[in-house]
C-alpha positions in Angstrom: 48.1 -157.7 156.5 49.0 -156.5 153.0 52.1 -154.7 152.4 50.4 -152.2 150.2 48.0 -150.8 152.6 46.5 -150.8 156.2 42.9 -149.7 157.7 43.1 -146.8 160.1 40.3 -144.9 161.8 40.1 -141.0 161.1 37.5 -138.8 162.9 36.0 -135.8 161.1 37.9 -133.5 163.1 41.1 -135.1 162.7 40.4 -135.0 158.7 39.6 -131.3 158.9 42.6 -130.5 161.3 45.0 -132.4 158.8 43.9 -130.4 155.7 43.9 -127.2 157.6 47.5 -128.1 158.7 48.5 -129.0 155.3 49.5 -132.6 156.4 46.7 -134.1 154.3 46.8 -132.9 150.6 45.2 -133.5 147.4 47.6 -134.8 144.8 47.4 -134.0 141.1 45.9 -137.5 140.8 42.6 -136.0 141.6 40.2 -133.8 140.1 39.0 -130.3 141.3 35.8 -130.1 143.6 32.8 -130.6 141.5 29.9 -131.8 143.8 26.9 -129.4 143.7 25.7 -127.9 146.9 22.9 -130.4 147.2 25.2 -133.3 147.3 27.1 -131.7 150.1 23.9 -131.2 152.0 23.0 -135.0 151.5 26.5 -136.0 152.8 25.7 -134.2 156.1 22.2 -135.4 156.2 23.7 -139.0 156.0 26.1 -138.4 158.6 23.8 -137.0 161.0 21.2 -139.9 160.5 24.2 -142.4 161.0 24.2 -143.8 157.3 27.3 -145.3 155.9 29.2 -142.9 153.7 31.9 -145.1 152.5 35.7 -145.4 152.9 38.4 -143.0 152.0 41.9 -143.8 150.7 45.1 -142.0 151.5 48.8 -142.6 150.5 51.4 -142.3 153.2 53.9 -140.3 151.0 55.6 -137.1 152.1 54.2 -134.2 149.9 56.0 -132.8 147.0 55.5 -129.9 144.5 52.7 -132.1 143.0 50.2 -131.5 145.6 47.6 -128.9 146.3 45.6 -127.9 149.2 41.8 -127.9 149.4 40.9 -124.6 151.1 41.9 -121.4 149.6 43.4 -120.0 152.8 44.8 -123.3 154.1 48.6 -123.1 154.8 50.6 -125.5 156.9 53.2 -128.1 157.2 54.6 -130.5 154.8 52.2 -133.2 153.6 52.3 -136.6 155.0 49.3 -138.2 153.4 47.8 -137.5 150.1 44.1 -138.1 149.1 43.8 -140.8 146.5 40.0 -141.6 146.8 37.6 -139.3 148.5 38.5 -135.7 147.6 34.8 -134.7 147.1 33.7 -136.0 150.6 36.8 -134.5 152.5 36.3 -131.3 150.5 32.7 -131.3 151.7 33.5 -131.9 155.2 36.1 -129.2 155.3 34.0 -126.5 153.9 31.0 -127.4 156.2 33.2 -127.5 159.4 35.3 -124.6 158.5 33.3 -122.5 156.2 36.2 -121.8 154.1 36.0 -121.1 150.3 37.2 -123.7 147.8 38.3 -123.7 144.2 35.8 -125.4 141.8 36.6 -127.2 138.4 36.3 -123.9 136.7 38.9 -122.3 138.8 36.5 -120.2 140.7 36.1 -119.4 144.2 33.1 -121.4 145.4 31.3 -120.9 148.9 29.0 -123.7 150.1 26.9 -123.0 153.1 24.4 -125.5 154.6 21.5 -124.4 156.8 20.0 -126.7 159.6 16.6 -126.5 161.2 16.8 -127.8 164.9 13.0 -128.5 165.1 12.8 -130.6 161.9 16.4 -131.7 161.9 16.5 -131.0 158.2 19.4 -129.7 156.3 19.1 -127.3 153.2 21.3 -125.3 150.8 21.5 -121.9 152.4 19.5 -119.4 150.6 18.0 -115.9 151.2 14.7 -117.0 152.5 16.3 -119.5 155.0 18.9 -116.9 156.0 16.0 -114.6 157.0 14.0 -117.4 158.8 14.8 -117.3 162.7 14.0 -121.0 162.7 17.0 -121.9 160.7 20.7 -121.9 161.4 21.9 -120.4 158.3 25.5 -121.7 158.4 26.4 -125.1 160.1 29.9 -124.1 160.4 29.0 -121.8 163.3 27.7 -124.9 165.2 30.8 -126.9 164.4 32.9 -123.8 165.9 31.0 -123.8 169.0 27.6 -125.4 169.6 27.2 -123.4 172.8 27.5 -119.9 171.0 25.4 -121.0 168.0 22.8 -122.3 170.6 22.7 -118.8 172.3 22.6 -116.9 169.1 19.8 -118.8 167.7 17.8 -118.9 170.9 18.2 -115.1 171.2 17.2 -114.5 167.4 14.3 -116.7 167.6 12.8 -115.3 170.8 13.0 -111.8 169.2 11.0 -113.0 166.3 8.3 -114.5 168.4 5.5 -113.0 170.6 5.4 -116.0 172.8 8.5 -117.1 174.8 10.3 -120.4 173.9 9.1 -123.2 176.1 11.7 -125.5 177.9 10.8 -128.4 175.5 11.7 -126.2 172.7 14.8 -125.1 174.2 15.9 -128.7 175.1 15.1 -129.7 171.2 17.4 -126.9 169.9 20.1 -127.9 172.3 19.7 -131.5 171.6 19.9 -131.1 167.9 22.6 -128.7 167.9 24.7 -130.8 170.2 24.1 -133.8 168.0 25.3 -131.8 165.0 28.5 -130.8 166.8 29.1 -134.3 167.8 29.6 -135.3 164.2 33.1 -134.1 164.4 33.7 -137.4 166.4 32.4 -139.6 163.6 34.7 -142.1 162.4 35.7 -142.7 158.7 37.6 -146.0 157.8 40.6 -144.8 155.8 42.7 -147.2 153.7 46.2 -145.9 154.0 48.6 -147.0 151.2 52.0 -147.6 152.4 54.9 -145.1 151.6 56.8 -148.0 150.0 54.2 -148.3 147.3 55.2 -147.2 143.8 53.5 -144.3 142.3 52.4 -146.3 139.3 50.7 -148.7 141.5 48.9 -145.8 143.4 47.9 -144.6 140.0 46.6 -148.0 139.0 44.6 -148.3 142.3 43.0 -144.7 141.7 41.9 -145.7 138.2 40.5 -149.1 139.2 38.6 -147.4 142.1 37.1 -144.7 140.2 36.5 -146.8 136.9 33.9 -148.9 138.9 31.7 -145.8 139.0 30.8 -143.2 136.7 33.4 -140.6 137.5 36.3 -141.0 135.1 37.0 -140.9 131.6 40.0 -142.1 129.4 41.1 -138.5 129.6 41.2 -138.6 133.5 43.1 -141.8 133.3 45.7 -140.2 131.1 45.8 -137.2 133.3 46.4 -139.5 136.1 49.3 -141.2 134.4 50.8 -137.9 133.5 50.7 -136.9 137.1 52.7 -140.0 138.1 55.3 -140.1 135.3 55.3 -136.2 134.1 53.8 -134.1 136.9 55.2 -130.9 135.3 53.3 -131.6 132.1 50.3 -132.1 134.0 50.8 -128.9 135.7 51.3 -127.1 132.6 48.0 -128.6 131.1 46.1 -127.6 134.3 47.6 -124.0 134.2 46.8 -123.5 130.8 43.1 -124.5 131.3 43.0 -122.2 134.2 44.5 -119.3 132.6 42.2 -120.0 129.6 39.5 -118.7 132.0 41.3 -115.6 133.3 42.5 -112.3 131.8 46.2 -111.5 131.9 45.5 -109.0 134.6 43.7 -111.4 136.7 46.4 -114.0 136.4 48.8 -111.2 137.6 46.6 -110.4 140.5 46.6 -114.1 141.6 50.1 -115.1 141.1 51.7 -111.9 141.9 53.8 -112.0 139.0 53.2 -109.6 136.1 51.8 -111.5 133.2 51.5 -110.1 129.6 49.3 -112.8 128.1 46.6 -115.3 128.7 45.1 -118.0 126.4 41.6 -116.6 127.3 39.5 -116.0 124.2 35.9 -115.8 122.9 35.7 -119.4 121.6 36.6 -121.9 124.0 38.1 -122.4 127.7 39.5 -125.9 127.3 39.5 -128.2 130.1 42.7 -130.4 130.8 40.9 -133.5 129.5 40.1 -131.7 126.2 43.7 -130.7 126.0 44.7 -134.3 126.3 42.7 -135.1 123.2 44.8 -132.6 121.2 48.1 -133.9 122.8 47.5 -137.7 121.9 46.1 -136.7 118.3 49.3 -134.6 117.8 51.9 -136.9 119.7 50.6 -140.3 119.5 48.7 -139.9 116.2 45.7 -141.4 118.1 41.9 -140.3 118.2 40.7 -143.0 120.7 41.8 -141.9 124.3 41.5 -145.5 125.5 44.1 -146.6 122.8 46.3 -143.7 123.8 45.9 -144.7 127.7 46.7 -148.3 126.9 49.9 -147.2 125.0 51.0 -145.1 127.8 50.8 -148.1 130.1 53.3 -150.0 127.6 51.8 -153.4 128.4 52.9 -156.3 126.2 49.8 -157.8 124.7 51.2 -161.5 125.2 52.6 -161.2 128.7 50.4 -158.3 130.0 53.7 -156.9 131.7 54.5 -153.5 131.5 57.5 -152.7 129.2 59.3 -149.6 130.4 60.9 -148.7 127.2 57.4 -148.5 125.5 56.2 -146.4 128.5 59.1 -144.0 127.9 58.4 -144.0 124.3 54.7 -143.3 124.4 55.3 -140.6 127.2 58.0 -139.0 125.1 55.5 -138.4 122.3 53.2 -136.6 124.6 55.9 -134.6 126.0 56.9 -133.3 122.6 53.2 -132.4 121.7 52.3 -130.4 124.8 54.8 -127.6 124.2 53.4 -127.1 120.8 49.6 -127.2 122.0 50.4 -124.6 124.7 52.7 -122.3 122.5 51.2 -118.8 122.5 51.9 -118.1 118.8 50.3 -121.4 117.8 47.2 -120.9 119.9 46.6 -117.1 118.9 47.3 -117.9 115.1 44.8 -120.8 115.3 42.0 -118.6 117.0 42.4 -116.1 114.1 41.5 -119.1 111.8 38.1 -119.5 113.4 37.3 -115.5 113.1 38.4 -116.0 109.4 35.8 -118.8 109.0 33.1 -116.2 110.2 32.8 -117.4 113.6 33.1 -114.8 116.2 32.1 -116.0 119.5 31.5 -119.2 121.8 27.5 -118.8 121.1 28.2 -119.5 117.5 30.0 -122.8 118.3 28.2 -125.9 118.8 31.0 -128.3 119.2 34.1 -127.6 121.2 35.5 -130.8 120.1 35.5 -129.4 116.5 37.6 -126.5 117.8 40.2 -128.9 119.5 40.6 -131.4 116.9 40.8 -128.9 114.1 43.7 -127.4 116.2 45.5 -130.7 116.3 45.3 -130.8 112.6 46.4 -127.1 112.5 49.5 -128.1 114.6 50.2 -131.0 112.5 50.0 -129.0 109.4 52.1 -126.1 111.0 54.8 -128.2 112.6 55.2 -131.8 111.1 54.2 -130.9 107.7 55.5 -127.4 107.5 52.7 -126.0 105.3 53.0 -122.4 104.4 51.3 -120.3 107.1 49.3 -118.3 104.5 47.9 -121.6 102.7 47.5 -123.1 106.1 45.1 -120.4 107.4 43.0 -120.6 104.3 42.8 -124.5 104.3 42.0 -124.7 108.2 39.3 -122.1 108.0 37.5 -124.1 105.1 38.0 -127.1 107.3 36.7 -125.7 110.5 33.7 -124.2 108.4 33.1 -127.7 106.8 33.5 -129.5 110.2 31.3 -127.0 112.3 28.7 -127.1 109.6 28.3 -130.9 109.0 28.9 -131.6 112.8 31.9 -133.7 111.8 33.1 -134.3 115.2 30.0 -134.5 117.2 28.7 -138.0 116.6 31.8 -140.3 117.1 34.5 -137.8 117.5 37.2 -140.2 118.5 36.4 -142.5 115.4 36.4 -139.6 112.9 39.5 -137.9 114.1 41.3 -141.2 114.0 40.1 -141.7 110.5 41.3 -138.3 109.5 44.7 -138.9 111.1 44.9 -142.3 109.3 44.5 -140.3 106.1 47.7 -138.6 106.9 49.5 -141.6 107.6 52.6 -141.9 105.2 52.1 -138.3 103.8 55.5 -136.8 103.9 55.3 -133.2 102.9 53.1 -130.2 102.9 51.8 -130.7 99.5 50.4 -134.0 100.6 48.9 -132.6 103.7 47.0 -130.0 101.8 45.9 -132.7 99.2 44.5 -135.0 101.8 42.3 -132.4 103.6 41.4 -130.7 100.2 40.0 -134.2 99.1 37.9 -134.7 102.4 36.4 -131.2 102.0 35.5 -131.7 98.3 34.1 -135.3 99.2 31.9 -133.9 102.0 30.9 -130.5 100.5 29.3 -132.1 97.3 26.5 -130.5 95.3 24.0 -132.8 97.0 25.2 -131.5 100.3 24.2 -128.0 99.6 20.9 -128.9 97.8 19.6 -131.7 99.8 21.2 -132.3 103.2 21.9 -128.9 104.3 18.2 -127.6 103.8 17.1 -130.5 105.7 19.6 -129.5 108.7 17.8 -126.3 108.9 14.8 -128.1 109.9 15.4 -127.3 113.7 13.8 -125.1 116.3 17.0 -124.4 118.0 19.2 -121.5 116.6 21.9 -121.9 119.3 22.2 -125.6 118.9 21.9 -125.9 115.2 25.3 -126.2 113.2 23.5 -125.3 110.0 22.1 -121.8 111.4 25.2 -120.9 113.0 27.1 -121.7 109.9 24.5 -119.4 108.1 25.3 -116.7 110.3 29.0 -117.3 109.9 28.5 -117.1 106.1 26.9 -113.6 106.4 29.7 -112.6 108.3 32.1 -113.7 105.5 29.9 -112.2 102.7 29.8 -108.7 104.6 26.0 -108.9 104.7 23.7 -106.4 106.4 21.3 -107.2 109.2 17.7 -107.7 108.3 16.3 -104.5 106.9 19.2 -102.5 108.4 22.4 -100.8 107.1 24.4 -102.2 109.9 26.6 -105.4 109.5 25.8 -108.7 110.8 29.5 -109.3 112.0 29.2 -106.1 114.1 26.2 -107.8 116.0 28.2 -111.1 116.4 31.3 -109.1 117.8 31.9 -110.7 121.3 33.1 -107.2 122.5 29.6 -105.7 122.1 28.0 -106.1 125.4 24.9 -104.0 124.6 21.9 -105.1 126.7 19.5 -104.2 123.7 21.3 -104.9 120.4 20.3 -107.4 118.0 18.1 -110.4 118.2 16.6 -113.1 116.1 13.3 -111.8 114.5 10.5 -114.2 113.5 9.8 -113.4 109.9 6.3 -114.8 110.4 5.6 -113.2 114.1 4.8 -115.7 116.8 1.5 -114.0 117.9 0.3 -114.0 114.0 1.2 -117.8 113.6 -0.4 -118.5 117.0 -3.7 -116.4 117.0 -4.1 -115.9 113.2 -2.9 -118.9 111.4 -3.6 -121.3 114.5 -0.1 -122.9 115.1 0.4 -124.1 118.6 3.5 -126.1 118.2 6.2 -124.0 119.5 8.7 -126.1 117.6 7.1 -125.2 114.4 6.8 -121.5 115.3 10.5 -121.2 116.3 11.9 -122.9 113.0 15.4 -121.6 112.5 14.2 -120.8 108.9 11.7 -118.2 110.3 14.6 -116.1 112.1 16.5 -113.3 110.7 18.9 -111.2 112.7 17.9 -107.6 113.2 17.9 -104.9 115.9 15.4 -104.8 118.6 13.8 -101.5 117.5 12.9 -103.2 114.1 11.6 -106.2 116.0 9.2 -103.9 118.0 8.1 -102.1 114.8 7.5 -105.3 113.1 5.3 -106.5 116.3 2.8 -109.1 115.7 2.0 -107.8 111.9 1.8 -110.4 109.1 4.7 -110.1 106.5 2.3 -108.7 103.9 1.7 -105.8 106.2 5.1 -104.7 107.7 7.3 -105.8 104.8 6.2 -103.0 102.4 6.2 -100.5 105.1 9.7 -101.5 106.2 10.9 -101.4 102.5 9.6 -97.9 102.2 10.6 -96.6 105.6 14.2 -98.0 105.3 14.5 -96.9 101.6 15.5 -100.2 100.6 15.6 -100.2 96.7 17.7 -101.7 93.8 20.8 -103.4 94.8 20.3 -102.8 98.4 17.0 -104.5 98.4 18.3 -107.4 96.2 21.1 -108.0 98.7 18.8 -108.1 101.5 16.5 -110.6 99.8 19.5 -112.7 98.9 21.6 -112.7 102.2 18.3 -113.1 104.1 17.2 -116.0 102.0 13.8 -114.3 101.2 11.8 -116.1 98.2 10.1 -114.1 95.8 6.7 -113.1 96.7 7.5 -114.5 100.3 4.9 -112.4 102.0 2.0 -114.1 100.1 3.3 -117.7 100.6 1.8 -119.9 103.3 4.1 -120.7 106.1 4.9 -124.0 105.3 5.9 -123.3 101.8 7.9 -120.4 102.8 9.9 -122.8 105.4 10.6 -125.2 102.6 11.9 -122.4 100.2 13.8 -120.4 102.7 15.8 -123.6 103.8 16.9 -123.9 100.5 17.9 -120.4 100.0 19.7 -120.4 103.4 21.9 -123.3 102.2 22.8 -121.4 99.2 24.0 -118.4 101.3 26.1 -120.8 103.3 27.5 -122.3 100.1 28.3 -118.8 99.0 30.1 -118.0 102.1 32.1 -121.2 101.7 33.0 -120.2 98.3 34.1 -116.8 99.3 36.5 -118.5 101.9 37.9 -120.8 99.1 38.2 -117.7 96.6 38.2 -114.0 98.3 37.0 -112.6 94.9 34.2 -114.8 94.6 30.7 -112.7 94.3 27.5 -114.4 94.7 24.9 -113.6 91.9 22.7 -110.8 93.1 19.5 -110.6 91.0 17.8 -107.3 91.1 14.0 -107.5 91.9 11.8 -107.2 89.0 9.1 -104.5 89.3 5.8 -105.9 88.9 4.7 -106.4 85.4 2.2 -104.0 84.0 0.9 -106.8 81.9 0.0 -108.7 85.0 -3.6 -107.6 85.0 -3.9 -109.1 81.5 -5.9 -106.5 79.4 -7.5 -104.8 82.6 -6.8 -101.0 82.9 -8.2 -98.2 85.1 -9.8 -97.0 81.9 -11.7 -100.3 81.9 -12.7 -99.8 85.6 -14.0 -96.3 84.7 -15.9 -97.6 81.7 -17.6 -100.2 83.7 -18.5 -97.9 86.5 -16.3 -99.7 89.0 -14.3 -96.3 89.8 -15.2 -92.8 88.9 -13.0 -89.9 88.0 -11.9 -87.9 90.9 -12.1 -91.1 93.3 -9.5 -91.1 96.0 -7.1 -93.9 96.4 -4.7 -94.7 99.2 -2.5 -97.6 100.1 -4.2 -100.8 101.5 -2.1 -100.2 104.5 -4.3 -97.3 105.9 -1.6 -96.1 108.4 0.3 -94.8 105.3 -0.6 -91.1 104.9 -0.5 -91.1 101.1 -3.6 -90.1 99.0 -4.0 -90.0 95.0 -6.7 -89.4 92.6 -7.9 -91.3 89.7 -8.3 -89.0 86.7 -10.8 -89.0 83.7 -8.1 -90.3 81.6 -7.6 -93.3 83.6 -4.4 -92.3 85.3 -3.4 -91.7 88.9 -2.5 -88.2 90.0 0.0 -88.1 92.8 1.6 -84.9 94.0 0.6 -83.4 90.8 2.3 -86.0 88.7 0.2 -88.3 86.6 1.2 -92.1 86.3 -0.5 -94.4 83.6 -0.4 -97.7 85.8 -0.9 -98.5 89.4 2.4 -100.1 89.4 4.3 -96.9 88.5 2.3 -95.1 91.0 3.3 -97.6 93.7 7.0 -97.3 92.8 6.8 -93.5 92.8 6.2 -93.8 96.6 9.1 -96.3 97.1 7.3 -99.7 96.9 8.9 -102.0 94.6 7.8 -105.3 96.2 4.1 -105.7 95.4 1.9 -105.0 92.3 0.2 -101.6 92.2 -3.1 -103.4 92.0 -2.5 -105.0 95.3 -0.9 -101.6 96.6 -3.8 -99.1 96.0 -7.4 -99.0 97.4 -10.2 -97.0 96.6 -11.8 -94.9 99.5 -15.5 -95.7 99.4 -18.1 -95.1 102.1 -18.0 -98.8 102.9 -14.3 -98.6 103.5 -11.1 -99.6 101.3 -11.5 -101.8 98.3 -8.5 -102.6 96.5 -7.8 -102.1 92.9 -7.3 -106.0 92.6 -10.6 -106.7 94.0 -12.1 -104.2 91.6 -10.3 -105.8 88.6 -11.5 -109.3 89.6 -15.2 -108.1 89.3 -14.7 -106.8 86.0 -13.1 -110.0 85.0 -16.0 -111.9 86.1 -18.5 -110.0 84.1 
């Protein structure tokens, strides 16, 4: 028999009792409980049908502080065995037999209930419909507690729900199924027990080899396993930080019983331990590829394949120096302010958590290794994050990309060199061609939440202090994560969905939901716009919201609205707006680089009176197309405005005469369309626009 392990039989009841007593525990070599309830159900179904469910592996090693129990309420003796392989199955068995709550990988209490039908002998995840059904045992843990009690309760409930009494065959089937279920506590698991003499490094190696054969572990898991063996305190600190990033300080105080003043919880990211490992190896080992970092930690000589303790110690020391920097409260809080400075306000604006973490690694290097002035570093890293998030720098091949960035810093010895390297990367990426060619194409997407370009556009609006679409409130207030209003601000379709579908004939939802067709506004404005085409709702909004002059110009610039956009075809509008949205993003970045930067705001030009060439109202009078005293009103008939054509070819409005249709339109607040399109003559056949009448004159 091997000196490393021996096979031992364990029943399910023995496994559960050992976990409950605390003699079988979970070492930090393992991961949290991550199985979905459906997989727990499938495990029980396999056991019930006698299918094989695999072996387990324990380590016969007295427990230490580096262990954790499975159930929330479990208390007991000192550990004698630790679970090396089989955590998910043992945890599943534990919750099914005892009904206890466990902690999942988000550090939340998790309750899993499995229901059982004694007639069909089916298992299902408990849900309200099954709980109400008299033909289902809503929680099989009651059967494991006492099959007899569960049988009597089930029969009593079923009899009360039926009009006919239960037959003897039915009672026998119920008793047989529940007894068979309870008997599963005697099912034997084959357990491979590693002996107490086995070194921790060997246990870690065994664990890695077992799990690397499946799809369970990543290189980050391997490194966490290694830390669990050689630096358990550091592993625990990473786990604790990751857990606390999901909890408020008050919640931590409640859980630990110790007053806590600070929590790493924030509005951007709740990092997992494996993600923090990425930062640690980048800062400590100057490595981006986690597999390389893991190999370095193992310290194997390339020629002999043997581990070199000195190399192991050296590489571990690098991680040990980096972790306190990563978990430092001041470093973490200062860095998160960089994201806000870059215009990003909440998690929903972030399309890549990896970008947050790798930028944090560079921030830490600049702050600690290169001693960059904090004010200069804030500005630089805000632009770096803006660039990285906008371009998706760390989304395609993130490990390769961060390794390239780290290699660029190789040999740099001071703060100026650090700044110079990063500035050079930014200028190389954000070229004129990027703003004019690539970024407009990046807006060709139908997902606002998954589009880095669109989220960068919103960030730019925050930086530029822009107003919401046709409102006097700020975009930054809408993106404030502290605002929990149910009905607040939403993305409005500039070309409404129903209009595109029912009038223009668009059926492709991806085409309708193009990000270039969205603008942030409040729900009330969205309802007001309804399904009207832009040519209908835009003039009305401009008038109702009193948008004129510089205010209107800022609206059109920040919301990337082309001139005469309401009369454009939808396809032309999308093409042109993508270009203008890219320019807004560019302006946001330029403001980041220079707080005094002001984008050019071009005031909208009033429609030229010469637009109708030589045609005037007098010409229409002379041709008999209109008559003196004819009433005119806006083309949008719901506007309660009436004027009159005089015999001098003027428009009389509120006792004031205007010599052109344009000036009369501007007098009522519409500076967006030509007066020839704004006004229509009231005739027995309905409204006829001045534009149509002028066209008839030109055809004569």
